[in-house]
C-alpha positions in Angstrom: 0.0 0.0 0.0 1.4 3.4 -1.0 0.5 6.7 0.6 0.2 10.0 -1.2 1.9 12.9 0.5 1.3 16.6 0.1 5.0 16.7 -1.0 4.0 14.6 -4.0 1.2 16.8 -5.0 1.7 18.5 -8.4 0.1 21.8 -7.3 -0.8 23.6 -4.1 -3.8 22.5 -2.1 -5.9 25.3 -0.5 -8.2 25.1 2.5 -10.4 28.0 3.3 -12.4 28.4 6.5 -14.7 31.2 7.7 -15.6 31.4 11.4 -17.6 33.8 13.6 -15.1 36.1 15.2 -14.3 35.4 18.8 -12.4 33.0 21.0 -15.3 30.4 21.0 -14.2 29.1 17.6 -10.4 29.0 18.1 -10.5 25.3 18.7 -12.2 24.7 15.3 -9.5 26.7 13.6 -6.8 24.8 15.4 -8.4 21.5 14.4 -8.5 22.6 10.7 -4.9 23.9 10.6 -3.7 20.8 12.6 -5.4 18.6 10.0 -3.9 20.4 7.1 -0.4 20.4 8.7 -0.7 16.7 9.5 -1.7 15.8 6.0 1.3 17.8 4.8 3.5 15.6 7.0 5.1 18.4 9.1 6.9 17.1 12.2 4.8 17.3 15.3 7.0 20.1 16.8 6.5 22.2 13.7 2.7 21.6 13.9 2.6 22.6 17.5 4.6 25.8 16.8 2.2 26.7 13.9 -0.8 26.0 16.1 0.6 28.3 18.8 1.1 31.0 16.2 -2.4 30.7 14.9 -3.8 30.7 18.4 -1.9 33.9 19.2 -3.4 35.6 16.2 -6.9 34.3 16.9 -6.7 36.1 20.3 -6.5 39.4 18.4 -9.6 41.2 17.3 -10.5 40.9 13.7 -12.2 43.6 11.5 -15.9 42.6 11.2 -17.8 39.6 12.5 -16.0 36.8 10.6 -12.5 35.5 10.8 -11.1 34.0 7.7 -8.3 31.4 7.6 -6.6 30.1 4.4 -4.0 27.4 4.3 -2.0 26.7 1.1 0.2 23.6 1.0 2.8 23.2 -1.6 5.9 21.1 -2.1 8.0 23.8 -0.5 5.9 24.6 2.6 2.7 25.6 4.2 1.3 29.2 4.3 -1.5 30.2 6.6 -3.3 33.5 6.2 -5.6 34.9 8.9 -7.7 38.0 8.9 -8.9 40.6 8.4 -7.1 42.5 11.1 -6.7 46.2 11.5 -3.7 47.5 9.5 -0.5 47.6 11.5 -1.4 44.6 13.6 2.3 43.4 13.5 3.4 46.8 14.8 2.8 45.2 18.2 6.4 44.1 19.0 5.4 41.4 21.5 3.0 39.8 19.0 5.7 39.9 16.2 8.3 38.5 18.5 6.1 35.5 19.5 5.2 34.8 15.9 8.7 35.0 14.5 9.9 32.5 17.0 7.2 30.0 16.1 7.2 30.1 12.3 9.6 30.7 9.5 8.0 33.8 8.0 5.5 36.4 9.2 4.1 39.1 7.0 1.2 41.5 6.9 -0.4 41.6 3.5 -3.2 43.5 2.0 -5.2 42.1 -0.9 -7.5 44.0 -3.3 -11.1 43.7 -2.5 -10.7 42.7 1.1 -11.1 44.9 4.2 -8.2 45.2 6.7 -4.9 43.4 6.6 -4.1 39.7 6.6 -1.3 38.1 8.6 0.6 35.4 6.7 2.5 32.7 8.5 4.9 30.4 6.6 6.4 27.1 7.6 9.0 25.6 5.2 9.2 21.9 4.6 12.9 21.9 5.7 13.6 23.6 9.0 16.1 26.4 8.9 19.5 25.6 10.3 19.7 28.7 12.5 17.6 27.0 15.2 14.3 28.7 14.2 
């Protein structure tokens, strides 16, 4: 019996979830992201770090009544976008410090046609050699 890995996938796989804003749905978001990361075959410590980063962002207030989460898996890594947040959310030095220690990349992005800003978390397939 052979297994198919996200690493073998010819193109990126995207998962999109919309949840009511608020802490009451953070567990659902963690379950979805954990499932995507597990399918992607990330090591458990990387999945835990990603889930902590997502949970840290879900504790922040979003713009509007709905929180959106998008996860893109590709052969090179996993990218999770959460939002919309007020612009400048990553200006909070303590939040940025937490996120940068947990995932490989952190960015605030704005997309046309969407309110607010989105926070993008990236986890590479291969862990960086500088201990992060």
